[in-house]
C-alpha positions in Angstrom: -6.2 -17.1 -38.8 -9.1 -15.5 -37.7 -9.8 -12.0 -35.9 -13.0 -10.6 -33.8 -13.8 -7.4 -32.6 -13.7 -8.7 -29.0 -10.9 -7.7 -26.3 -7.5 -9.5 -26.9 -8.0 -12.3 -24.2 -5.5 -12.6 -21.3 -3.4 -16.0 -21.9 -0.7 -17.3 -20.4 1.4 -18.6 -22.9 2.9 -22.2 -23.1 5.0 -24.3 -24.9 3.3 -27.2 -26.2 4.2 -29.4 -29.2 1.3 -30.3 -31.5 3.0 -34.1 -32.3 2.9 -35.1 -29.0 6.4 -34.5 -28.7 7.8 -34.2 -24.3 9.2 -31.0 -24.3 12.7 -30.3 -23.3 13.6 -29.0 -20.0 14.5 -25.7 -20.9 10.7 -26.0 -22.5 9.3 -26.9 -19.6 11.1 -24.3 -17.1 9.4 -21.4 -19.1 5.9 -22.7 -19.1 6.5 -23.3 -15.2 8.0 -19.6 -14.8 5.0 -17.9 -17.4 2.8 -19.7 -14.9 4.2 -18.9 -11.7 4.5 -14.9 -13.0 1.0 -15.3 -14.5 -0.4 -16.6 -10.9 1.7 -13.8 -9.1 0.6 -11.2 -10.8 -3.5 -12.2 -10.6 -2.7 -12.6 -6.6 -1.0 -8.9 -6.3 -3.9 -7.5 -8.6 -6.6 -9.2 -6.3 -5.3 -7.7 -3.0 -4.3 -4.4 -4.5 -8.5 -4.8 -5.7 -9.4 -5.9 -2.2 -7.2 -2.8 -1.0 -8.9 0.0 -3.3 -12.1 -1.3 -2.4 -11.3 -1.6 1.4 -10.3 2.0 0.9 -13.5 2.9 -0.6 -15.7 1.2 2.5 -13.5 2.7 4.9 -14.6 5.9 3.4 -18.2 5.3 3.1 -19.1 3.1 5.9 -16.6 3.7 9.1 -15.7 7.7 8.4 -18.8 8.8 9.5 -18.9 6.8 12.4 -15.2 7.9 13.3 -15.9 11.6 12.4 -19.0 11.5 15.2 -16.2 10.3 17.8 -14.0 12.8 16.7 -16.6 15.7 17.4 -17.5 13.7 20.5 -13.6 13.9 21.7 -13.9 17.3 20.8 -16.5 18.4 23.5 -14.5 16.4 26.5 -11.8 18.6 25.2 -13.7 21.6 26.1 -15.2 19.9 28.7 -12.0 19.4 30.6 -11.3 23.0 29.9 -14.4 24.1 31.8 -13.5 21.9 34.7 -10.0 23.3 34.9 -10.6 26.7 36.2 -13.0 25.3 39.2 -11.4 25.1 42.9 -12.4 21.7 42.9 -9.0 20.5 42.0 -5.7 20.0 43.2 -2.3 21.4 41.9 -1.6 17.6 40.9 -4.8 17.1 39.4 -4.0 20.3 37.7 -1.4 19.2 36.2 -2.4 15.5 35.0 -5.8 17.2 33.6 -3.7 19.9 31.7 -1.8 16.8 30.3 -4.8 15.4 29.4 -6.2 18.2 27.3 -2.7 18.2 26.0 -2.8 14.8 24.3 -6.1 14.8 23.3 -5.8 18.1 21.4 -2.7 17.3 20.0 -4.3 14.0 18.0 -7.3 15.6 17.2 -5.0 18.5 15.2 -2.5 16.0 14.2 -5.0 13.0 12.5 -7.8 14.9 12.1 -6.6 18.5 10.9 -8.4 20.3 13.9 -7.0 23.4 13.9 -9.5 25.3 15.7 -7.7 23.3 18.6 -4.3 24.4 18.3 -5.2 27.7 20.8 -6.4 25.1 23.6 -3.8 23.0 22.9 -1.3 26.0 23.4 -2.9 27.0 26.8 -1.8 23.8 28.1 1.1 22.4 26.5 5.0 23.1 27.3 5.5 23.6 24.2 3.3 25.7 21.4 1.7 23.5 18.7 3.6 25.9 16.0 7.7 25.1 18.2 6.0 21.9 18.6 6.3 21.2 14.7 9.6 22.7 14.7 11.0 20.5 17.6 9.8 17.7 15.3 11.6 18.6 12.2 14.7 19.0 14.4 14.5 15.7 15.9 13.9 13.8 12.2 17.5 15.5 11.0 19.4 13.8 14.1 21.0 10.6 13.0 18.9 7.4 14.1 20.6 6.5 17.3 17.5 3.6 18.2 13.7 4.8 19.7 14.2 5.5 23.1 10.9 3.8 24.8 7.7 5.9 25.5 7.2 7.5 29.1 4.3 6.2 30.6 1.0 9.0 30.5 -2.5 9.0 31.7 -4.9 6.3 30.8 -6.9 7.7 28.6 -9.9 5.5 28.2 -11.8 7.6 25.7 -8.8 8.4 23.6 -8.3 4.3 22.7 -10.0 4.7 19.4 -8.8 3.0 16.6 -8.3 5.6 13.1 -9.1 3.7 10.2 -8.7 6.3 8.1 -4.8 6.8 8.7 -3.5 3.3 9.4 -2.2 2.5 6.4 -0.7 6.2 5.6 0.8 6.3 9.4 2.5 2.3 8.6 3.6 3.9 5.1 5.1 6.9 6.7 6.5 4.3 9.4 8.2 2.0 6.6 9.6 4.6 4.9 11.3 6.4 7.4 13.0 2.8 8.5 14.6 2.8 4.9 15.8 6.2 5.0 16.9 5.4 8.1 18.8 2.1 7.1 20.3 3.7 3.3 21.6 6.8 5.6 23.5 3.9 8.3 24.8 2.0 5.4 26.2 5.4 3.1 29.4 5.1 2.6 30.0 1.4 3.9 29.3 -0.6 0.5 32.0 -3.0 0.1 33.3 -4.3 -3.6 31.5 -7.2 -3.5 28.4 -4.6 -2.7 29.4 -2.4 -5.6 29.8 -5.3 -8.2 26.5 -6.8 -7.2 25.1 -3.6 -7.8 26.8 -3.0 -10.9 25.3 -6.7 -12.4 21.7 -5.8 -10.8 22.1 -2.4 -13.2 23.0 -4.0 -16.3 20.0 -6.9 -15.8 18.0 -4.2 -15.8 19.4 -2.6 -18.8 19.2 -5.8 -20.4 15.3 -6.3 -19.7 14.8 -2.9 -20.8 16.7 -3.7 -23.8 14.6 -6.9 -24.3 11.6 -4.7 -23.8 12.6 -2.2 -26.6 13.3 -4.9 -29.4 9.5 -6.8 -28.3 8.2 -4.0 -28.4 9.1 -2.8 -32.0 8.7 -5.9 -33.1 5.0 -6.0 -32.0 4.5 -2.5 -33.2 5.8 -3.1 -36.8 3.1 -6.2 -36.9 0.3 -4.7 -35.2 0.3 -1.3 -36.6 -3.2 -0.9 -37.5 -2.9 2.5 -39.7 -1.7 0.4 -42.7 -4.5 -2.4 -42.2 -7.4 -2.0 -44.6 -9.9 -4.9 -42.8 -11.7 -3.4 -39.9 -11.7 -6.6 -38.6 -8.6 -7.1 -38.0 -7.8 -2.9 -37.6 -9.8 -3.5 -34.7 -8.1 -6.2 -33.2 -4.5 -4.3 -34.1 -5.8 -1.5 -32.2 -6.9 -3.0 -29.0 -3.8 -5.5 -28.9 -1.9 -2.2 -29.7 -2.7 -0.2 -26.4 -1.7 -3.5 -24.6 1.2 -3.8 -25.7 2.3 -0.3 -25.5 1.0 -0.1 -22.0 3.4 -3.2 -21.0 6.2 -1.2 -22.3 5.7 1.5 -20.7 5.2 -0.4 -17.6 8.2 -1.9 -17.9 6.7 -5.4 -18.4 8.6 -8.0 -20.0 6.1 -11.1 -18.9 3.4 -8.9 -20.6 5.1 -7.7 -23.8 6.5 -11.9 -24.5 3.3 -13.1 -23.4 1.8 -10.6 -26.2 4.2 -11.3 -28.6 3.6 -15.3 -28.2 -0.1 -14.5 -27.9 0.4 -13.1 -31.5 2.4 -15.7 -32.7 -0.2 -18.3 -32.0 -2.7 -16.1 -34.1 -0.6 -16.4 -37.1 -0.1 -20.4 -36.2 3.5 -20.6 -35.9 4.5 -22.9 -33.7 6.0 -21.8 -30.2 8.1 -24.8 -29.7 10.4 -24.0 -32.5 11.8 -21.1 -30.9 15.4 -21.6 -30.3 16.7 -22.7 -27.2 18.8 -19.6 -26.9 16.9 -17.3 -27.4 14.1 -19.2 -25.1 16.8 -19.5 -22.6 17.7 -16.0 -22.5 14.0 -14.9 -21.7 14.3 -17.6 -19.1 16.7 -15.5 -16.8 14.3 -12.7 -18.4 11.1 -13.9 -16.8 13.1 -15.3 -13.6 14.1 -11.8 -12.6 10.8 -10.3 -13.1 9.4 -14.0 -11.0 11.8 -12.4 -8.0 10.7 -8.9 -8.2 6.6 -10.0 -8.4 7.3 -11.8 -5.7 8.8 -9.2 -3.3 5.8 -7.1 -4.0 3.4 -10.0 -2.9 5.9 -10.2 0.3 5.6 -6.3 0.8 1.3 -7.3 0.5 1.7 -10.1 3.3 4.7 -9.0 5.1 5.5 -4.3 4.3 3.7 -1.9 5.8 0.3 -3.0 3.8 0.6 -6.3 5.7 -1.6 -5.1 9.0 -4.0 -2.7 6.8 -5.3 -6.2 4.5 -5.1 -8.3 7.4 -7.7 -6.2 9.1 -10.0 -4.7 6.5 -9.4 -7.0 3.3 -10.0 -10.1 2.1 -12.7 -12.2 0.2 -15.8 -10.7 0.0 -17.1 -12.6 2.7 -14.3 -12.2 5.1 -14.8 -8.3 3.8 -18.0 -8.1 4.8 -17.5 -10.1 8.1 -14.7 -7.6 9.2 -16.5 -4.6 8.1 -19.2 -5.5 10.2 -17.1 -6.6 13.5 -15.5 -3.0 12.6 -18.8 -1.0 12.1 -20.4 -2.7 15.6 -16.7 -1.7 17.3 -17.2 1.7 16.3 -20.2 2.2 17.0 -19.7 1.1 20.7 -17.2 3.2 21.4 -19.5 6.4 19.9 -21.7 5.3 22.3 -19.1 4.7 25.6 -18.2 8.1 24.3 -21.4 9.8 24.8 -22.0 8.0 27.9 -18.3 9.5 29.3 -19.7 13.1 28.5 -22.4 12.8 30.2 -20.8 11.0 33.2 -18.5 13.8 33.2 -20.9 16.4 33.4 -19.9 16.0 38.0 -16.7 18.0 37.9 -16.5 14.2 40.9 -16.5 12.1 38.0 -13.6 14.1 36.8 -11.5 13.8 39.9 -11.8 10.1 39.7 -10.8 9.6 35.9 -7.4 11.9 37.3 -6.9 8.9 39.8 
Protein backbone atom coordinates (compact mmCIF):
# COMPACT_ATOMS: atom_id res chain seq x y z
CA UNK A 1 0.00 0.00 0.00
CA UNK A 2 1.31 3.44 -0.89
CA UNK A 3 0.23 6.99 -0.06
CA UNK A 4 0.95 10.26 -1.76
CA UNK A 5 0.52 13.91 -0.83
CA UNK A 6 -1.77 14.46 -3.83
CA UNK A 7 -5.53 14.94 -3.31
CA UNK A 8 -7.51 11.72 -3.07
CA UNK A 9 -8.60 10.95 -6.66
CA UNK A 10 -12.28 10.92 -7.57
CA UNK A 11 -13.00 7.37 -8.71
CA UNK A 12 -16.24 5.53 -9.27
CA UNK A 13 -16.27 2.46 -7.02
CA UNK A 14 -16.66 -0.69 -9.07
CA UNK A 15 -16.62 -4.29 -7.95
CA UNK A 16 -14.24 -6.46 -9.93
CA UNK A 17 -13.08 -10.03 -9.53
CA UNK A 18 -9.31 -10.53 -9.35
CA UNK A 19 -9.57 -14.05 -10.76
CA UNK A 20 -11.79 -12.95 -13.68
CA UNK A 21 -14.76 -14.72 -12.12
CA UNK A 22 -18.08 -13.45 -13.46
CA UNK A 23 -19.87 -11.07 -11.11
CA UNK A 24 -23.24 -12.09 -9.77
CA UNK A 25 -26.39 -10.11 -10.59
CA UNK A 26 -26.29 -8.13 -7.34
CA UNK A 27 -22.70 -7.07 -7.91
CA UNK A 28 -23.49 -6.08 -11.49
CA UNK A 29 -26.48 -4.07 -10.26
CA UNK A 30 -24.26 -2.31 -7.75
CA UNK A 31 -21.72 -1.39 -10.44
CA UNK A 32 -24.47 -0.17 -12.75
CA UNK A 33 -26.04 2.10 -10.14
CA UNK A 34 -22.80 3.67 -8.95
CA UNK A 35 -21.86 4.37 -12.58
CA UNK A 36 -25.25 5.97 -13.21
CA UNK A 37 -24.95 8.08 -10.06
CA UNK A 38 -21.47 9.25 -10.98
CA UNK A 39 -22.71 10.23 -14.45
CA UNK A 40 -25.69 12.11 -13.02
CA UNK A 41 -23.56 13.93 -10.47
CA UNK A 42 -21.14 15.00 -13.19
CA UNK A 43 -23.97 16.20 -15.45
CA UNK A 44 -25.62 18.15 -12.62
CA UNK A 45 -22.28 19.68 -11.64
CA UNK A 46 -21.61 20.64 -15.26
CA UNK A 47 -25.01 22.31 -15.57
CA UNK A 48 -24.63 24.11 -12.26
CA UNK A 49 -21.15 25.37 -13.24
CA UNK A 50 -22.53 26.50 -16.60
CA UNK A 51 -25.33 28.44 -14.90
CA UNK A 52 -22.92 30.07 -12.45
CA UNK A 53 -20.69 31.14 -15.34
CA UNK A 54 -23.70 32.43 -17.28
CA UNK A 55 -24.76 34.56 -14.29
CA UNK A 56 -21.28 36.08 -14.11
CA UNK A 57 -21.24 36.75 -17.86
CA UNK A 58 -24.68 38.36 -17.69
CA UNK A 59 -23.42 40.69 -14.98
CA UNK A 60 -20.25 41.55 -16.90
CA UNK A 61 -21.37 41.54 -20.55
CA UNK A 62 -25.12 42.16 -20.63
CA UNK A 63 -25.98 44.18 -17.56
CA UNK A 64 -24.14 47.35 -18.74
CA UNK A 65 -26.23 47.42 -21.93
CA UNK A 66 -29.41 46.61 -20.01
CA UNK A 67 -28.77 49.53 -17.67
CA UNK A 68 -28.27 51.83 -20.67
CA UNK A 69 -31.67 50.67 -21.89
CA UNK A 70 -33.14 51.42 -18.46
CA UNK A 71 -31.85 54.98 -18.62
CA UNK A 72 -33.39 55.45 -22.06
CA UNK A 73 -36.72 54.13 -20.82
CA UNK A 74 -36.54 56.59 -17.93
CA UNK A 75 -35.99 59.35 -20.49
CA UNK A 76 -38.99 58.07 -22.43
CA UNK A 77 -41.21 58.21 -19.34
CA UNK A 78 -40.20 61.83 -18.64
CA UNK A 79 -40.65 62.74 -22.30
CA UNK A 80 -44.20 61.39 -22.29
CA UNK A 81 -44.83 63.19 -19.01
CA UNK A 82 -43.85 66.52 -20.58
CA UNK A 83 -46.03 65.81 -23.61
CA UNK A 84 -49.09 65.11 -21.44
CA UNK A 85 -49.47 68.80 -20.56
CA UNK A 86 -49.67 69.85 -24.22
CA UNK A 87 -53.13 70.86 -25.55
CA UNK A 88 -52.38 68.80 -28.66
CA UNK A 89 -53.84 65.58 -27.24
CA UNK A 90 -57.49 64.62 -26.90
CA UNK A 91 -58.99 63.26 -23.69
CA UNK A 92 -58.82 59.69 -25.02
CA UNK A 93 -55.20 60.15 -26.11
CA UNK A 94 -54.30 61.47 -22.68
CA UNK A 95 -55.88 58.39 -21.12
CA UNK A 96 -53.66 56.21 -23.27
CA UNK A 97 -50.66 58.38 -22.53
CA UNK A 98 -51.29 58.09 -18.78
CA UNK A 99 -51.61 54.32 -19.06
CA UNK A 100 -48.38 54.11 -21.04
CA UNK A 101 -46.47 56.20 -18.49
CA UNK A 102 -47.90 54.08 -15.68
CA UNK A 103 -46.81 50.82 -17.33
CA UNK A 104 -43.29 52.03 -18.09
CA UNK A 105 -42.65 53.49 -14.64
CA UNK A 106 -44.16 50.53 -12.78
CA UNK A 107 -41.89 48.07 -14.59
CA UNK A 108 -38.84 50.24 -13.96
CA UNK A 109 -39.69 50.53 -10.25
CA UNK A 110 -40.39 46.84 -9.74
CA UNK A 111 -37.71 45.37 -11.98
CA UNK A 112 -34.87 47.85 -11.49
CA UNK A 113 -35.72 49.49 -8.16
CA UNK A 114 -36.04 52.94 -9.72
CA UNK A 115 -37.71 54.46 -6.69
CA UNK A 116 -37.10 57.90 -8.16
CA UNK A 117 -40.01 57.18 -10.52
CA UNK A 118 -42.60 56.49 -7.81
CA UNK A 119 -43.87 60.09 -7.83
CA UNK A 120 -44.21 60.06 -11.62
CA UNK A 121 -46.03 56.72 -11.50
CA UNK A 122 -48.44 57.94 -8.81
CA UNK A 123 -49.26 61.06 -10.83
CA UNK A 124 -50.93 58.95 -13.54
CA UNK A 125 -51.88 55.63 -11.92
CA UNK A 126 -55.32 54.87 -10.52
CA UNK A 127 -53.64 53.30 -7.51
CA UNK A 128 -50.49 54.74 -5.99
CA UNK A 129 -47.46 52.47 -5.84
CA UNK A 130 -47.90 52.05 -2.06
CA UNK A 131 -51.58 51.15 -2.51
CA UNK A 132 -50.68 48.75 -5.29
CA UNK A 133 -48.24 46.95 -3.00
CA UNK A 134 -50.93 46.49 -0.35
CA UNK A 135 -53.42 45.32 -2.99
CA UNK A 136 -50.91 42.80 -4.36
CA UNK A 137 -50.23 41.40 -0.89
CA UNK A 138 -53.97 41.02 -0.29
CA UNK A 139 -54.35 39.21 -3.61
CA UNK A 140 -51.60 36.75 -2.66
CA UNK A 141 -53.50 35.87 0.52
CA UNK A 142 -56.62 34.86 -1.43
CA UNK A 143 -57.22 31.18 -2.39
CA UNK A 144 -55.93 30.19 -5.81
CA UNK A 145 -58.95 30.01 -8.12
CA UNK A 146 -57.17 30.06 -11.42
CA UNK A 147 -55.33 32.70 -13.37
CA UNK A 148 -57.42 35.30 -15.15
CA UNK A 149 -56.49 36.32 -18.65
CA UNK A 150 -54.75 39.65 -18.91
CA UNK A 151 -56.64 42.46 -20.54
CA UNK A 152 -54.96 43.75 -23.66
CA UNK A 153 -52.97 46.92 -22.96
CA UNK A 154 -51.47 49.57 -25.15
CA UNK A 155 -48.85 48.27 -27.54
CA UNK A 156 -45.48 49.52 -26.37
CA UNK A 157 -42.74 48.82 -28.89
CA UNK A 158 -40.14 50.45 -26.63
CA UNK A 159 -41.04 48.30 -23.62
CA UNK A 160 -40.64 44.92 -25.30
CA UNK A 161 -37.16 44.32 -23.92
CA UNK A 162 -35.66 41.16 -22.37
CA UNK A 163 -34.57 41.44 -18.77
CA UNK A 164 -31.74 38.98 -18.79
CA UNK A 165 -30.82 39.56 -15.18
CA UNK A 166 -34.14 38.70 -13.52
CA UNK A 167 -35.23 35.73 -15.65
CA UNK A 168 -34.02 33.19 -13.12
CA UNK A 169 -35.51 34.91 -10.08
CA UNK A 170 -38.86 35.41 -11.82
CA UNK A 171 -39.09 31.77 -12.91
CA UNK A 172 -38.10 30.55 -9.44
CA UNK A 173 -40.72 32.79 -7.85
CA UNK A 174 -43.47 31.59 -10.18
CA UNK A 175 -42.57 27.95 -9.59
CA UNK A 176 -42.52 28.49 -5.81
CA UNK A 177 -45.93 30.16 -5.96
CA UNK A 178 -47.39 27.28 -7.99
CA UNK A 179 -45.92 24.72 -5.62
CA UNK A 180 -47.25 26.58 -2.57
CA UNK A 181 -50.70 26.80 -4.14
CA UNK A 182 -50.61 23.08 -4.92
CA UNK A 183 -49.63 22.24 -1.36
CA UNK A 184 -52.37 24.48 0.02
CA UNK A 185 -54.97 22.69 -2.12
CA UNK A 186 -53.75 19.30 -0.99
CA UNK A 187 -53.77 20.09 2.74
CA UNK A 188 -56.29 17.97 4.55
CA UNK A 189 -56.93 15.77 1.51
CA UNK A 190 -54.30 13.08 2.07
CA UNK A 191 -55.65 9.56 1.86
CA UNK A 192 -54.55 6.77 4.16
CA UNK A 193 -52.47 5.33 1.31
CA UNK A 194 -50.70 8.66 0.86
CA UNK A 195 -49.99 8.88 4.56
CA UNK A 196 -48.52 5.37 4.53
CA UNK A 197 -46.41 6.26 1.51
CA UNK A 198 -45.09 9.40 3.21
CA UNK A 199 -44.28 7.44 6.36
CA UNK A 200 -42.41 4.88 4.27
CA UNK A 201 -40.44 7.63 2.52
CA UNK A 202 -39.50 9.16 5.87
CA UNK A 203 -38.38 5.76 7.11
CA UNK A 204 -36.21 5.27 4.02
CA UNK A 205 -34.62 8.68 4.56
CA UNK A 206 -33.97 7.69 8.15
CA UNK A 207 -32.30 4.48 6.96
CA UNK A 208 -30.06 6.45 4.64
CA UNK A 209 -29.17 8.78 7.48
CA UNK A 210 -28.35 5.87 9.78
CA UNK A 211 -26.28 4.19 7.07
CA UNK A 212 -24.46 7.46 6.44
CA UNK A 213 -23.65 7.81 10.13
CA UNK A 214 -22.38 4.24 10.28
CA UNK A 215 -20.13 4.66 7.23
CA UNK A 216 -18.95 8.05 8.47
CA UNK A 217 -18.09 6.69 11.91
CA UNK A 218 -16.14 3.79 10.43
CA UNK A 219 -14.18 6.05 8.10
CA UNK A 220 -13.54 8.65 10.82
CA UNK A 221 -11.95 5.96 12.98
CA UNK A 222 -9.81 4.67 10.11
CA UNK A 223 -8.82 8.04 8.67
CA UNK A 224 -8.31 10.13 11.81
CA UNK A 225 -4.99 11.87 11.08
CA UNK A 226 -4.01 12.96 14.61
CA UNK A 227 -2.65 9.55 15.57
CA UNK A 228 -0.74 9.10 12.30
CA UNK A 229 3.00 9.61 12.72
CA UNK A 230 3.97 9.16 9.08
CA UNK A 231 3.79 12.65 7.50
CA UNK A 232 2.87 11.41 4.03
CA UNK A 233 0.08 9.22 5.36
CA UNK A 234 -1.14 11.99 7.65
CA UNK A 235 -1.50 14.47 4.75
CA UNK A 236 -3.40 11.88 2.73
CA UNK A 237 -5.71 11.11 5.65
CA UNK A 238 -6.37 14.81 6.30
CA UNK A 239 -7.48 15.32 2.71
CA UNK A 240 -9.61 12.18 2.73
CA UNK A 241 -11.20 13.13 6.08
CA UNK A 242 -12.20 16.57 4.73
CA UNK A 243 -14.08 14.92 1.89
CA UNK A 244 -15.69 12.36 4.20
CA UNK A 245 -16.92 15.10 6.55
CA UNK A 246 -18.24 17.19 3.66
CA UNK A 247 -20.13 14.22 2.20
CA UNK A 248 -21.65 13.40 5.58
CA UNK A 249 -22.88 16.96 6.18
CA UNK A 250 -24.40 17.00 2.66
CA UNK A 251 -26.20 13.67 3.29
CA UNK A 252 -24.42 12.28 0.23
CA UNK A 253 -24.48 8.56 0.94
CA UNK A 254 -23.07 7.71 -2.48
CA UNK A 255 -20.00 9.85 -1.86
CA UNK A 256 -19.49 8.34 1.59
CA UNK A 257 -19.79 4.86 0.16
CA UNK A 258 -17.44 5.75 -2.67
CA UNK A 259 -14.85 7.05 -0.22
CA UNK A 260 -15.22 3.96 1.94
CA UNK A 261 -14.68 1.66 -1.02
CA UNK A 262 -11.77 3.78 -2.16
CA UNK A 263 -10.20 3.37 1.28
CA UNK A 264 -10.80 -0.38 1.18
CA UNK A 265 -9.06 -0.51 -2.20
CA UNK A 266 -6.14 1.45 -0.73
CA UNK A 267 -6.01 -1.17 2.03
CA UNK A 268 -5.88 -3.94 -0.55
CA UNK A 269 -9.27 -5.35 0.44
CA UNK A 270 -11.14 -6.97 -2.46
CA UNK A 271 -14.59 -5.43 -2.94
CA UNK A 272 -16.03 -8.64 -4.38
CA UNK A 273 -15.82 -10.17 -0.90
CA UNK A 274 -18.53 -7.84 0.43
CA UNK A 275 -21.41 -9.93 1.83
CA UNK A 276 -24.53 -10.03 -0.34
CA UNK A 277 -26.72 -8.85 2.52
CA UNK A 278 -24.65 -5.69 2.96
CA UNK A 279 -24.38 -5.23 -0.79
CA UNK A 280 -28.15 -5.56 -1.22
CA UNK A 281 -28.71 -2.89 1.40
CA UNK A 282 -26.25 -0.59 -0.33
CA UNK A 283 -27.96 -1.16 -3.68
CA UNK A 284 -31.29 -0.10 -2.16
CA UNK A 285 -29.79 3.10 -0.74
CA UNK A 286 -28.01 3.86 -4.00
CA UNK A 287 -31.27 3.39 -5.87
CA UNK A 288 -32.92 6.00 -3.61
CA UNK A 289 -30.11 8.45 -4.25
CA UNK A 290 -30.24 7.71 -7.96
CA UNK A 291 -33.91 8.73 -8.00
CA UNK A 292 -33.12 11.93 -6.08
CA UNK A 293 -30.37 12.88 -8.52
CA UNK A 294 -32.61 12.16 -11.51
CA UNK A 295 -35.26 14.44 -10.00
CA UNK A 296 -32.64 17.15 -9.54
CA UNK A 297 -31.49 16.79 -13.15
CA UNK A 298 -35.10 16.87 -14.38
CA UNK A 299 -35.50 20.16 -12.52
CA UNK A 300 -32.68 21.59 -14.63
CA UNK A 301 -34.23 20.22 -17.82
CA UNK A 302 -37.94 20.82 -17.23
CA UNK A 303 -38.19 23.01 -14.11
CA UNK A 304 -37.80 26.75 -13.52
CA UNK A 305 -34.12 26.59 -14.46
CA UNK A 306 -34.84 25.20 -17.91
CA UNK A 307 -35.59 28.48 -19.68
CA UNK A 308 -32.52 30.18 -18.26
CA UNK A 309 -30.30 27.21 -19.14
CA UNK A 310 -31.60 26.95 -22.70
CA UNK A 311 -31.15 30.68 -23.21
CA UNK A 312 -27.67 31.20 -21.83
CA UNK A 313 -25.94 27.93 -20.96
CA UNK A 314 -24.39 24.90 -22.62
CA UNK A 315 -20.94 24.01 -23.85
CA UNK A 316 -18.37 26.84 -24.07
CA UNK A 317 -19.03 27.12 -27.80
CA UNK A 318 -22.81 27.15 -27.34
CA UNK A 319 -22.57 29.72 -24.56
CA UNK A 320 -20.38 32.01 -26.67
CA UNK A 321 -22.90 31.84 -29.51
CA UNK A 322 -25.83 32.53 -27.17
CA UNK A 323 -24.14 35.52 -25.56
CA UNK A 324 -23.10 36.85 -28.94
CA UNK A 325 -26.74 36.79 -30.08
CA UNK A 326 -27.92 38.29 -26.78
CA UNK A 327 -25.43 41.16 -26.99
CA UNK A 328 -26.34 41.83 -30.62
CA UNK A 329 -30.04 41.85 -29.72
CA UNK A 330 -29.52 44.17 -26.76
CA UNK A 331 -27.35 46.53 -28.80
CA UNK A 332 -29.99 46.65 -31.53
CA UNK A 333 -32.76 47.35 -29.02
CA UNK A 334 -30.69 50.09 -27.41
CA UNK A 335 -30.23 51.79 -30.77
CA UNK A 336 -33.96 51.47 -31.41
CA UNK A 337 -34.66 53.15 -28.09
CA UNK A 338 -32.33 56.00 -28.94
CA UNK A 339 -33.93 56.39 -32.35
CA UNK A 340 -37.43 56.34 -30.87
CA UNK A 341 -36.51 59.01 -28.34
CA UNK A 342 -35.25 61.25 -31.15
CA UNK A 343 -38.42 60.69 -33.15
CA UNK A 344 -40.72 61.31 -30.19
CA UNK A 345 -39.26 64.74 -29.57
CA UNK A 346 -41.98 65.70 -32.06
CA UNK A 347 -45.35 65.55 -30.21
CA UNK A 348 -47.08 64.66 -33.48
CA UNK A 349 -45.15 61.39 -33.49
CA UNK A 350 -46.44 60.66 -29.99
CA UNK A 351 -49.97 60.96 -31.40
CA UNK A 352 -48.99 58.39 -34.02
CA UNK A 353 -47.70 56.10 -31.27
CA UNK A 354 -50.92 56.39 -29.31
CA UNK A 355 -52.97 55.39 -32.33
